[in-house]
CHARMM internal coordinates of N, CA and C (Angstrom, degrees):
IC EDIT
DIST 1 N 1 CA 1.4778
DIST 1 CA 1 C 1.5161
ANGL 1 N 1 CA 1 C 108.13
DIST 1 C 2 N 1.2951
ANGL 1 CA 1 C 2 N 116.59
DIHE 1 N 1 CA 1 C 2 N 141.28
DIST 2 N 2 CA 1.4518
ANGL 1 C 2 N 2 CA 122.11
DIHE 1 CA 1 C 2 N 2 CA 174.68
DIST 2 CA 2 C 1.5430
ANGL 2 N 2 CA 2 C 107.63
DIHE 1 C 2 N 2 CA 2 C -86.07
DIST 2 C 3 N 1.3397
ANGL 2 CA 2 C 3 N 115.57
DIHE 2 N 2 CA 2 C 3 N 106.03
DIST 3 N 3 CA 1.4483
ANGL 2 C 3 N 3 CA 121.82
DIHE 2 CA 2 C 3 N 3 CA -177.66
DIST 3 CA 3 C 1.5105
ANGL 3 N 3 CA 3 C 113.11
DIHE 2 C 3 N 3 CA 3 C -55.06
DIST 3 C 4 N 1.3256
ANGL 3 CA 3 C 4 N 116.78
DIHE 3 N 3 CA 3 C 4 N -46.13
DIST 4 N 4 CA 1.4707
ANGL 3 C 4 N 4 CA 120.09
DIHE 3 CA 3 C 4 N 4 CA -178.37
DIST 4 CA 4 C 1.5277
ANGL 4 N 4 CA 4 C 110.01
DIHE 3 C 4 N 4 CA 4 C -60.61
DIST 4 C 5 N 1.2975
ANGL 4 CA 4 C 5 N 116.90
DIHE 4 N 4 CA 4 C 5 N -43.90
DIST 5 N 5 CA 1.4634
ANGL 4 C 5 N 5 CA 120.23
DIHE 4 CA 4 C 5 N 5 CA 179.03
DIST 5 CA 5 C 1.5368
ANGL 5 N 5 CA 5 C 111.56
DIHE 4 C 5 N 5 CA 5 C -60.48
DIST 5 C 6 N 1.3234
ANGL 5 CA 5 C 6 N 114.31
DIHE 5 N 5 CA 5 C 6 N -44.50
DIST 6 N 6 CA 1.4822
ANGL 5 C 6 N 6 CA 119.72
DIHE 5 CA 5 C 6 N 6 CA 179.57
DIST 6 CA 6 C 1.5159
ANGL 6 N 6 CA 6 C 110.00
DIHE 5 C 6 N 6 CA 6 C -63.87
DIST 6 C 7 N 1.3203
ANGL 6 CA 6 C 7 N 118.13
DIHE 6 N 6 CA 6 C 7 N -43.42
DIST 7 N 7 CA 1.4685
ANGL 6 C 7 N 7 CA 121.91
DIHE 6 CA 6 C 7 N 7 CA 179.23
DIST 7 CA 7 C 1.5096
ANGL 7 N 7 CA 7 C 110.99
DIHE 6 C 7 N 7 CA 7 C -60.71
DIST 7 C 8 N 1.3364
ANGL 7 CA 7 C 8 N 116.70
DIHE 7 N 7 CA 7 C 8 N -44.11
DIST 8 N 8 CA 1.4608
ANGL 7 C 8 N 8 CA 120.68
DIHE 7 CA 7 C 8 N 8 CA 179.94
DIST 8 CA 8 C 1.5474
ANGL 8 N 8 CA 8 C 111.55
DIHE 7 C 8 N 8 CA 8 C -62.51
DIST 8 C 9 N 1.3375
ANGL 8 CA 8 C 9 N 114.97
DIHE 8 N 8 CA 8 C 9 N -41.80
DIST 9 N 9 CA 1.4680
ANGL 8 C 9 N 9 CA 118.99
DIHE 8 CA 8 C 9 N 9 CA -179.76
DIST 9 CA 9 C 1.5260
ANGL 9 N 9 CA 9 C 109.85
DIHE 8 C 9 N 9 CA 9 C -65.60
DIST 9 C 10 N 1.3253
ANGL 9 CA 9 C 10 N 117.73
DIHE 9 N 9 CA 9 C 10 N -41.06
DIST 10 N 10 CA 1.4537
ANGL 9 C 10 N 10 CA 121.33
DIHE 9 CA 9 C 10 N 10 CA 178.05
DIST 10 CA 10 C 1.5439
ANGL 10 N 10 CA 10 C 110.79
DIHE 9 C 10 N 10 CA 10 C -60.54
DIST 10 C 11 N 1.3157
ANGL 10 CA 10 C 11 N 115.61
DIHE 10 N 10 CA 10 C 11 N -44.78
DIST 11 N 11 CA 1.4603
ANGL 10 C 11 N 11 CA 119.19
DIHE 10 CA 10 C 11 N 11 CA 179.35
DIST 11 CA 11 C 1.5104
ANGL 11 N 11 CA 11 C 111.32
DIHE 10 C 11 N 11 CA 11 C -61.01
DIST 11 C 12 N 1.3461
ANGL 11 CA 11 C 12 N 115.80
DIHE 11 N 11 CA 11 C 12 N -41.93
DIST 12 N 12 CA 1.4749
ANGL 11 C 12 N 12 CA 119.33
DIHE 11 CA 11 C 12 N 12 CA 178.39
DIST 12 CA 12 C 1.5478
ANGL 12 N 12 CA 12 C 110.67
DIHE 11 C 12 N 12 CA 12 C -62.13
DIST 12 C 13 N 1.3184
ANGL 12 CA 12 C 13 N 116.41
DIHE 12 N 12 CA 12 C 13 N -30.58
DIST 13 N 13 CA 1.4346
ANGL 12 C 13 N 13 CA 121.75
DIHE 12 CA 12 C 13 N 13 CA -177.57
DIST 13 CA 13 C 1.5242
ANGL 13 N 13 CA 13 C 112.20
DIHE 12 C 13 N 13 CA 13 C -89.50
DIST 13 C 14 N 1.3569
ANGL 13 CA 13 C 14 N 115.62
DIHE 13 N 13 CA 13 C 14 N -1.16
DIST 14 N 14 CA 1.4544
ANGL 13 C 14 N 14 CA 119.96
DIHE 13 CA 13 C 14 N 14 CA -179.91
DIST 14 CA 14 C 1.5377
ANGL 14 N 14 CA 14 C 115.85
DIHE 13 C 14 N 14 CA 14 C 78.39
DIST 14 C 15 N 1.3458
ANGL 14 CA 14 C 15 N 114.34
DIHE 14 N 14 CA 14 C 15 N 18.76
DIST 15 N 15 CA 1.4501
ANGL 14 C 15 N 15 CA 120.40
DIHE 14 CA 14 C 15 N 15 CA 179.33
DIST 15 CA 15 C 1.5152
ANGL 15 N 15 CA 15 C 109.64
DIHE 14 C 15 N 15 CA 15 C -93.86
DIST 15 C 16 N 1.3255
ANGL 15 CA 15 C 16 N 116.34
DIHE 15 N 15 CA 15 C 16 N 127.57
DIST 16 N 16 CA 1.4799
ANGL 15 C 16 N 16 CA 120.17
DIHE 15 CA 15 C 16 N 16 CA 178.79
DIST 16 CA 16 C 1.5241
ANGL 16 N 16 CA 16 C 109.39
DIHE 15 C 16 N 16 CA 16 C -71.29
DIST 16 C 17 N 1.2986
ANGL 16 CA 16 C 17 N 115.89
DIHE 16 N 16 CA 16 C 17 N 135.37
DIST 17 N 17 CA 1.4548
ANGL 16 C 17 N 17 CA 121.37
DIHE 16 CA 16 C 17 N 17 CA -177.38
DIST 17 CA 17 C 1.5289
ANGL 17 N 17 CA 17 C 110.85
DIHE 16 C 17 N 17 CA 17 C -110.90
DIST 17 C 18 N 1.3128
ANGL 17 CA 17 C 18 N 117.03
DIHE 17 N 17 CA 17 C 18 N 130.14
DIST 18 N 18 CA 1.4722
ANGL 17 C 18 N 18 CA 122.42
DIHE 17 CA 17 C 18 N 18 CA 172.43
DIST 18 CA 18 C 1.4996
ANGL 18 N 18 CA 18 C 108.93
DIHE 17 C 18 N 18 CA 18 C -121.63
DIST 18 C 19 N 1.3107
ANGL 18 CA 18 C 19 N 115.91
DIHE 18 N 18 CA 18 C 19 N 130.92
DIST 19 N 19 CA 1.4500
ANGL 18 C 19 N 19 CA 120.83
DIHE 18 CA 18 C 19 N 19 CA 175.70
DIST 19 CA 19 C 1.5148
ANGL 19 N 19 CA 19 C 108.94
DIHE 18 C 19 N 19 CA 19 C -93.30
DIST 19 C 20 N 1.3288
ANGL 19 CA 19 C 20 N 116.04
DIHE 19 N 19 CA 19 C 20 N -168.49
DIST 20 N 20 CA 1.4344
ANGL 19 C 20 N 20 CA 121.69
DIHE 19 CA 19 C 20 N 20 CA 178.98
DIST 20 CA 20 C 1.5084
ANGL 20 N 20 CA 20 C 113.48
DIHE 19 C 20 N 20 CA 20 C -57.31
DIST 20 C 21 N 1.2965
ANGL 20 CA 20 C 21 N 117.53
DIHE 20 N 20 CA 20 C 21 N -47.24
DIST 21 N 21 CA 1.4713
ANGL 20 C 21 N 21 CA 121.33
DIHE 20 CA 20 C 21 N 21 CA -179.71
DIST 21 CA 21 C 1.5271
ANGL 21 N 21 CA 21 C 111.51
DIHE 20 C 21 N 21 CA 21 C -66.47
DIST 21 C 22 N 1.3092
ANGL 21 CA 21 C 22 N 116.67
DIHE 21 N 21 CA 21 C 22 N -44.11
DIST 22 N 22 CA 1.4545
ANGL 21 C 22 N 22 CA 120.29
DIHE 21 CA 21 C 22 N 22 CA 178.39
DIST 22 CA 22 C 1.4961
ANGL 22 N 22 CA 22 C 112.57
DIHE 21 C 22 N 22 CA 22 C -61.96
DIST 22 C 23 N 1.3084
ANGL 22 CA 22 C 23 N 116.62
DIHE 22 N 22 CA 22 C 23 N -42.04
DIST 23 N 23 CA 1.4542
ANGL 22 C 23 N 23 CA 121.78
DIHE 22 CA 22 C 23 N 23 CA 179.09
DIST 23 CA 23 C 1.5106
ANGL 23 N 23 CA 23 C 111.03
DIHE 22 C 23 N 23 CA 23 C -65.74
DIST 23 C 24 N 1.3278
ANGL 23 CA 23 C 24 N 116.67
DIHE 23 N 23 CA 23 C 24 N -38.87
DIST 24 N 24 CA 1.4660
ANGL 23 C 24 N 24 CA 120.31
DIHE 23 CA 23 C 24 N 24 CA 177.84
DIST 24 CA 24 C 1.5165
ANGL 24 N 24 CA 24 C 110.01
DIHE 23 C 24 N 24 CA 24 C -64.35
DIST 24 C 25 N 1.3161
ANGL 24 CA 24 C 25 N 117.41
DIHE 24 N 24 CA 24 C 25 N -46.58
DIST 25 N 25 CA 1.4916
ANGL 24 C 25 N 25 CA 122.41
DIHE 24 CA 24 C 25 N 25 CA 178.95
DIST 25 CA 25 C 1.5514
ANGL 25 N 25 CA 25 C 109.93
DIHE 24 C 25 N 25 CA 25 C -61.77
DIST 25 C 26 N 1.3384
ANGL 25 CA 25 C 26 N 116.65
DIHE 25 N 25 CA 25 C 26 N -41.62
DIST 26 N 26 CA 1.4623
ANGL 25 C 26 N 26 CA 120.86
DIHE 25 CA 25 C 26 N 26 CA 179.80
DIST 26 CA 26 C 1.5170
ANGL 26 N 26 CA 26 C 109.59
DIHE 25 C 26 N 26 CA 26 C -61.67
DIST 26 C 27 N 1.3287
ANGL 26 CA 26 C 27 N 116.80
DIHE 26 N 26 CA 26 C 27 N -49.17
DIST 27 N 27 CA 1.4552
ANGL 26 C 27 N 27 CA 122.15
DIHE 26 CA 26 C 27 N 27 CA -178.19
DIST 27 CA 27 C 1.5279
ANGL 27 N 27 CA 27 C 111.66
DIHE 26 C 27 N 27 CA 27 C -59.57
DIST 27 C 28 N 1.3011
ANGL 27 CA 27 C 28 N 116.54
DIHE 27 N 27 CA 27 C 28 N -39.94
DIST 28 N 28 CA 1.4755
ANGL 27 C 28 N 28 CA 121.31
DIHE 27 CA 27 C 28 N 28 CA 178.57
DIST 28 CA 28 C 1.5547
ANGL 28 N 28 CA 28 C 109.81
DIHE 27 C 28 N 28 CA 28 C -67.24
DIST 28 C 29 N 1.3255
ANGL 28 CA 28 C 29 N 115.80
DIHE 28 N 28 CA 28 C 29 N -48.39
DIST 29 N 29 CA 1.4692
ANGL 28 C 29 N 29 CA 120.41
DIHE 28 CA 28 C 29 N 29 CA -178.59
DIST 29 CA 29 C 1.5172
ANGL 29 N 29 CA 29 C 113.28
DIHE 28 C 29 N 29 CA 29 C -59.58
DIST 29 C 30 N 1.3421
ANGL 29 CA 29 C 30 N 116.60
DIHE 29 N 29 CA 29 C 30 N -32.81
DIST 30 N 30 CA 1.4591
ANGL 29 C 30 N 30 CA 120.45
DIHE 29 CA 29 C 30 N 30 CA -178.03
DIST 30 CA 30 C 1.5041
ANGL 30 N 30 CA 30 C 113.56
DIHE 29 C 30 N 30 CA 30 C -98.53
DIST 30 C 31 N 1.3267
ANGL 30 CA 30 C 31 N 116.96
DIHE 30 N 30 CA 30 C 31 N 12.51
DIST 31 N 31 CA 1.4680
ANGL 30 C 31 N 31 CA 120.41
DIHE 30 CA 30 C 31 N 31 CA 173.76
DIST 31 CA 31 C 1.5141
ANGL 31 N 31 CA 31 C 115.58
DIHE 30 C 31 N 31 CA 31 C 75.75
DIST 31 C 32 N 1.3143
ANGL 31 CA 31 C 32 N 117.49
DIHE 31 N 31 CA 31 C 32 N 13.39
DIST 32 N 32 CA 1.4689
ANGL 31 C 32 N 32 CA 119.40
DIHE 31 CA 31 C 32 N 32 CA 178.44
DIST 32 CA 32 C 1.5080
ANGL 32 N 32 CA 32 C 110.46
DIHE 31 C 32 N 32 CA 32 C -73.89
DIST 32 C 33 N 1.3561
ANGL 32 CA 32 C 33 N 116.18
DIHE 32 N 32 CA 32 C 33 N -35.73
DIST 33 N 33 CA 1.4582
ANGL 32 C 33 N 33 CA 120.99
DIHE 32 CA 32 C 33 N 33 CA 175.85
DIST 33 CA 33 C 1.5442
ANGL 33 N 33 CA 33 C 107.39
DIHE 32 C 33 N 33 CA 33 C -130.92
DIST 33 C 34 N 1.2992
ANGL 33 CA 33 C 34 N 114.74
DIHE 33 N 33 CA 33 C 34 N 160.13
DIST 34 N 34 CA 1.4860
ANGL 33 C 34 N 34 CA 120.46
DIHE 33 CA 33 C 34 N 34 CA -179.83
DIST 34 CA 34 C 1.5445
ANGL 34 N 34 CA 34 C 108.64
DIHE 33 C 34 N 34 CA 34 C -82.94
DIST 34 C 35 N 1.3143
ANGL 34 CA 34 C 35 N 114.16
DIHE 34 N 34 CA 34 C 35 N 168.62
DIST 35 N 35 CA 1.4677
ANGL 34 C 35 N 35 CA 120.65
DIHE 34 CA 34 C 35 N 35 CA 176.10
DIST 35 CA 35 C 1.5364
ANGL 35 N 35 CA 35 C 109.44
DIHE 34 C 35 N 35 CA 35 C -59.95
DIST 35 C 36 N 1.3176
ANGL 35 CA 35 C 36 N 116.54
DIHE 35 N 35 CA 35 C 36 N -42.45
DIST 36 N 36 CA 1.4595
ANGL 35 C 36 N 36 CA 121.47
DIHE 35 CA 35 C 36 N 36 CA -178.82
DIST 36 CA 36 C 1.5355
ANGL 36 N 36 CA 36 C 111.43
DIHE 35 C 36 N 36 CA 36 C -64.87
DIST 36 C 37 N 1.3190
ANGL 36 CA 36 C 37 N 116.92
DIHE 36 N 36 CA 36 C 37 N -39.07
DIST 37 N 37 CA 1.4763
ANGL 36 C 37 N 37 CA 120.62
DIHE 36 CA 36 C 37 N 37 CA 176.54
DIST 37 CA 37 C 1.5258
ANGL 37 N 37 CA 37 C 111.02
DIHE 36 C 37 N 37 CA 37 C -65.29
DIST 37 C 38 N 1.3075
ANGL 37 CA 37 C 38 N 115.44
DIHE 37 N 37 CA 37 C 38 N -42.24
DIST 38 N 38 CA 1.4772
ANGL 37 C 38 N 38 CA 118.98
DIHE 37 CA 37 C 38 N 38 CA -179.77
DIST 38 CA 38 C 1.5370
ANGL 38 N 38 CA 38 C 110.49
DIHE 37 C 38 N 38 CA 38 C -63.75
DIST 38 C 39 N 1.3224
ANGL 38 CA 38 C 39 N 116.44
DIHE 38 N 38 CA 38 C 39 N -45.96
DIST 39 N 39 CA 1.4549
ANGL 38 C 39 N 39 CA 120.17
DIHE 38 CA 38 C 39 N 39 CA 179.13
DIST 39 CA 39 C 1.5173
ANGL 39 N 39 CA 39 C 111.28
DIHE 38 C 39 N 39 CA 39 C -62.68
DIST 39 C 40 N 1.3122
ANGL 39 CA 39 C 40 N 116.98
DIHE 39 N 39 CA 39 C 40 N -38.74
DIST 40 N 40 CA 1.4706
ANGL 39 C 40 N 40 CA 121.41
DIHE 39 CA 39 C 40 N 40 CA 177.41
DIST 40 CA 40 C 1.5281
ANGL 40 N 40 CA 40 C 111.19
DIHE 39 C 40 N 40 CA 40 C -62.08
DIST 40 C 41 N 1.3221
ANGL 40 CA 40 C 41 N 116.31
DIHE 40 N 40 CA 40 C 41 N -41.33
DIST 41 N 41 CA 1.4897
ANGL 40 C 41 N 41 CA 120.66
DIHE 40 CA 40 C 41 N 41 CA 176.33
DIST 41 CA 41 C 1.4946
ANGL 41 N 41 CA 41 C 110.36
DIHE 40 C 41 N 41 CA 41 C -60.14
DIST 41 C 42 N 1.3213
ANGL 41 CA 41 C 42 N 117.06
DIHE 41 N 41 CA 41 C 42 N -44.64
DIST 42 N 42 CA 1.4664
ANGL 41 C 42 N 42 CA 120.79
DIHE 41 CA 41 C 42 N 42 CA 179.89
DIST 42 CA 42 C 1.5109
ANGL 42 N 42 CA 42 C 112.19
DIHE 41 C 42 N 42 CA 42 C -62.60
DIST 42 C 43 N 1.3164
ANGL 42 CA 42 C 43 N 116.54
DIHE 42 N 42 CA 42 C 43 N -39.08
DIST 43 N 43 CA 1.4612
ANGL 42 C 43 N 43 CA 120.91
DIHE 42 CA 42 C 43 N 43 CA 178.76
DIST 43 CA 43 C 1.5186
ANGL 43 N 43 CA 43 C 112.79
DIHE 42 C 43 N 43 CA 43 C -62.58
DIST 43 C 44 N 1.3466
ANGL 43 CA 43 C 44 N 115.17
DIHE 43 N 43 CA 43 C 44 N -30.09
DIST 44 N 44 CA 1.4749
ANGL 43 C 44 N 44 CA 120.23
DIHE 43 CA 43 C 44 N 44 CA -176.08
DIST 44 CA 44 C 1.5319
ANGL 44 N 44 CA 44 C 112.71
DIHE 43 C 44 N 44 CA 44 C -82.29
DIST 44 C 45 N 1.3077
ANGL 44 CA 44 C 45 N 117.82
DIHE 44 N 44 CA 44 C 45 N -17.95
DIST 45 N 45 CA 1.4691
ANGL 44 C 45 N 45 CA 122.01
DIHE 44 CA 44 C 45 N 45 CA -173.82
DIST 45 CA 45 C 1.5332
ANGL 45 N 45 CA 45 C 112.21
DIHE 44 C 45 N 45 CA 45 C -58.11
DIST 45 C 46 N 1.3273
ANGL 45 CA 45 C 46 N 121.36
DIHE 45 N 45 CA 45 C 46 N -44.69
DIST 46 N 46 CA 1.4712
ANGL 45 C 46 N 46 CA 119.58
DIHE 45 CA 45 C 46 N 46 CA -178.71
DIST 46 CA 46 C 1.5250
ANGL 46 N 46 CA 46 C 114.39
DIHE 45 C 46 N 46 CA 46 C -56.29
DIST 46 C 47 N 1.3411
ANGL 46 CA 46 C 47 N 118.56
DIHE 46 N 46 CA 46 C 47 N -23.23
DIST 47 N 47 CA 1.4652
ANGL 46 C 47 N 47 CA 121.07
DIHE 46 CA 46 C 47 N 47 CA -179.39
DIST 47 CA 47 C 1.5263
ANGL 47 N 47 CA 47 C 112.43
DIHE 46 C 47 N 47 CA 47 C -90.47
DIST 47 C 48 N 1.3207
ANGL 47 CA 47 C 48 N 116.11
DIHE 47 N 47 CA 47 C 48 N 7.19
DIST 48 N 48 CA 1.4882
ANGL 47 C 48 N 48 CA 120.83
DIHE 47 CA 47 C 48 N 48 CA 178.53
DIST 48 CA 48 C 1.5527
ANGL 48 N 48 CA 48 C 109.44
DIHE 47 C 48 N 48 CA 48 C -104.72
DIST 48 C 49 N 1.3078
ANGL 48 CA 48 C 49 N 114.34
DIHE 48 N 48 CA 48 C 49 N -176.29
DIST 49 N 49 CA 1.4836
ANGL 48 C 49 N 49 CA 120.58
DIHE 48 CA 48 C 49 N 49 CA 179.47
DIST 49 CA 49 C 1.5408
ANGL 49 N 49 CA 49 C 111.43
DIHE 48 C 49 N 49 CA 49 C -85.83
DIST 49 C 50 N 1.3167
ANGL 49 CA 49 C 50 N 118.45
DIHE 49 N 49 CA 49 C 50 N -0.30
DIST 50 N 50 CA 1.4762
ANGL 49 C 50 N 50 CA 120.05
DIHE 49 CA 49 C 50 N 50 CA -179.25
DIST 50 CA 50 C 1.5486
ANGL 50 N 50 CA 50 C 108.90
DIHE 49 C 50 N 50 CA 50 C -69.24
DIST 50 C 51 N 1.3048
ANGL 50 CA 50 C 51 N 115.94
DIHE 50 N 50 CA 50 C 51 N 138.14
DIST 51 N 51 CA 1.4496
ANGL 50 C 51 N 51 CA 122.01
DIHE 50 CA 50 C 51 N 51 CA 178.07
DIST 51 CA 51 C 1.5361
ANGL 51 N 51 CA 51 C 108.53
DIHE 50 C 51 N 51 CA 51 C -99.85
DIST 51 C 52 N 1.3090
ANGL 51 CA 51 C 52 N 116.96
DIHE 51 N 51 CA 51 C 52 N 91.54
DIST 52 N 52 CA 1.4645
ANGL 51 C 52 N 52 CA 123.50
DIHE 51 CA 51 C 52 N 52 CA -178.99
DIST 52 CA 52 C 1.4995
ANGL 52 N 52 CA 52 C 107.74
DIHE 51 C 52 N 52 CA 52 C -131.46
DIST 52 C 53 N 1.3293
ANGL 52 CA 52 C 53 N 116.81
DIHE 52 N 52 CA 52 C 53 N 129.72
DIST 53 N 53 CA 1.4669
ANGL 52 C 53 N 53 CA 118.50
DIHE 52 CA 52 C 53 N 53 CA 179.60
DIST 53 CA 53 C 1.5164
ANGL 53 N 53 CA 53 C 112.03
DIHE 52 C 53 N 53 CA 53 C -71.42
DIST 53 C 54 N 1.2904
ANGL 53 CA 53 C 54 N 114.68
DIHE 53 N 53 CA 53 C 54 N 159.51
DIST 54 N 54 CA 1.5004
ANGL 53 C 54 N 54 CA 121.05
DIHE 53 CA 53 C 54 N 54 CA 177.15
DIST 54 CA 54 C 1.5100
ANGL 54 N 54 CA 54 C 109.86
DIHE 53 C 54 N 54 CA 54 C -61.74
DIST 54 C 55 N 1.3305
ANGL 54 CA 54 C 55 N 117.64
DIHE 54 N 54 CA 54 C 55 N -36.98
DIST 55 N 55 CA 1.4415
ANGL 54 C 55 N 55 CA 121.67
DIHE 54 CA 54 C 55 N 55 CA 178.59
DIST 55 CA 55 C 1.5123
ANGL 55 N 55 CA 55 C 112.41
DIHE 54 C 55 N 55 CA 55 C -61.66
DIST 55 C 56 N 1.3077
ANGL 55 CA 55 C 56 N 117.65
DIHE 55 N 55 CA 55 C 56 N -43.02
DIST 56 N 56 CA 1.4667
ANGL 55 C 56 N 56 CA 121.90
DIHE 55 CA 55 C 56 N 56 CA 178.31
DIST 56 CA 56 C 1.5141
ANGL 56 N 56 CA 56 C 110.03
DIHE 55 C 56 N 56 CA 56 C -67.21
DIST 56 C 57 N 1.3279
ANGL 56 CA 56 C 57 N 116.53
DIHE 56 N 56 CA 56 C 57 N -42.51
DIST 57 N 57 CA 1.4981
ANGL 56 C 57 N 57 CA 119.56
DIHE 56 CA 56 C 57 N 57 CA 176.34
DIST 57 CA 57 C 1.5548
ANGL 57 N 57 CA 57 C 110.17
DIHE 56 C 57 N 57 CA 57 C -59.36
DIST 57 C 58 N 1.2997
ANGL 57 CA 57 C 58 N 117.77
DIHE 57 N 57 CA 57 C 58 N -41.77
DIST 58 N 58 CA 1.4591
ANGL 57 C 58 N 58 CA 120.62
DIHE 57 CA 57 C 58 N 58 CA -177.84
DIST 58 CA 58 C 1.5184
ANGL 58 N 58 CA 58 C 110.14
DIHE 57 C 58 N 58 CA 58 C -66.22
DIST 58 C 59 N 1.3362
ANGL 58 CA 58 C 59 N 118.96
DIHE 58 N 58 CA 58 C 59 N -37.82
DIST 59 N 59 CA 1.4568
ANGL 58 C 59 N 59 CA 121.73
DIHE 58 CA 58 C 59 N 59 CA 176.03
DIST 59 CA 59 C 1.5250
ANGL 59 N 59 CA 59 C 110.49
DIHE 58 C 59 N 59 CA 59 C -61.79
DIST 59 C 60 N 1.3068
ANGL 59 CA 59 C 60 N 117.24
DIHE 59 N 59 CA 59 C 60 N -42.39
DIST 60 N 60 CA 1.4585
ANGL 59 C 60 N 60 CA 121.95
DIHE 59 CA 59 C 60 N 60 CA 179.89
DIST 60 CA 60 C 1.5282
ANGL 60 N 60 CA 60 C 109.78
DIHE 59 C 60 N 60 CA 60 C -65.60
DIST 60 C 61 N 1.3317
ANGL 60 CA 60 C 61 N 113.83
DIHE 60 N 60 CA 60 C 61 N -41.08
DIST 61 N 61 CA 1.4871
ANGL 60 C 61 N 61 CA 118.48
DIHE 60 CA 60 C 61 N 61 CA 179.13
DIST 61 CA 61 C 1.5361
ANGL 61 N 61 CA 61 C 109.99
DIHE 60 C 61 N 61 CA 61 C -62.83
DIST 61 C 62 N 1.2982
ANGL 61 CA 61 C 62 N 117.09
DIHE 61 N 61 CA 61 C 62 N -42.61
DIST 62 N 62 CA 1.4897
ANGL 61 C 62 N 62 CA 121.28
DIHE 61 CA 61 C 62 N 62 CA 179.12
DIST 62 CA 62 C 1.5155
ANGL 62 N 62 CA 62 C 109.86
DIHE 61 C 62 N 62 CA 62 C -61.91
DIST 62 C 63 N 1.2948
ANGL 62 CA 62 C 63 N 119.09
DIHE 62 N 62 CA 62 C 63 N -43.07
DIST 63 N 63 CA 1.4632
ANGL 62 C 63 N 63 CA 123.04
DIHE 62 CA 62 C 63 N 63 CA 179.20
DIST 63 CA 63 C 1.5283
ANGL 63 N 63 CA 63 C 110.07
DIHE 62 C 63 N 63 CA 63 C -59.95
DIST 63 C 64 N 1.3050
ANGL 63 CA 63 C 64 N 115.84
DIHE 63 N 63 CA 63 C 64 N -45.67
DIST 64 N 64 CA 1.4739
ANGL 63 C 64 N 64 CA 120.59
DIHE 63 CA 63 C 64 N 64 CA -177.97
DIST 64 CA 64 C 1.5267
ANGL 64 N 64 CA 64 C 110.05
DIHE 63 C 64 N 64 CA 64 C -66.45
DIST 64 C 65 N 1.3086
ANGL 64 CA 64 C 65 N 116.46
DIHE 64 N 64 CA 64 C 65 N -40.64
DIST 65 N 65 CA 1.4806
ANGL 64 C 65 N 65 CA 119.55
DIHE 64 CA 64 C 65 N 65 CA 179.58
DIST 65 CA 65 C 1.5146
ANGL 65 N 65 CA 65 C 112.23
DIHE 64 C 65 N 65 CA 65 C -65.81
DIST 65 C 66 N 1.3350
ANGL 65 CA 65 C 66 N 118.31
DIHE 65 N 65 CA 65 C 66 N -29.50
DIST 66 N 66 CA 1.4602
ANGL 65 C 66 N 66 CA 122.20
DIHE 65 CA 65 C 66 N 66 CA -178.25
DIST 66 CA 66 C 1.5460
ANGL 66 N 66 CA 66 C 112.91
DIHE 65 C 66 N 66 CA 66 C -84.63
DIST 66 C 67 N 1.3045
ANGL 66 CA 66 C 67 N 118.62
DIHE 66 N 66 CA 66 C 67 N -7.29
DIST 67 N 67 CA 1.4608
ANGL 66 C 67 N 67 CA 122.63
DIHE 66 CA 66 C 67 N 67 CA -179.30
DIST 67 CA 67 C 1.5000
ANGL 67 N 67 CA 67 C 111.92
DIHE 66 C 67 N 67 CA 67 C -81.84
END
COOR INIT
IC SEED 1 N 1 CA 1 C
IC BUILD
């Protein structure tokens, strides 16, 4: 599936889209996972097939640390 195409279609339909980082931040903010679990998930992302820059990962890490 083309993620960008799916995201665009969801936006057109008024559906809120959360990716891996957004879902991780959401789960941490709502107490589903701990800060340590969220940070561990972020550390594991570079070894997956997800294409996320180090800069974007660092922004997500900073958000989680500030929660």
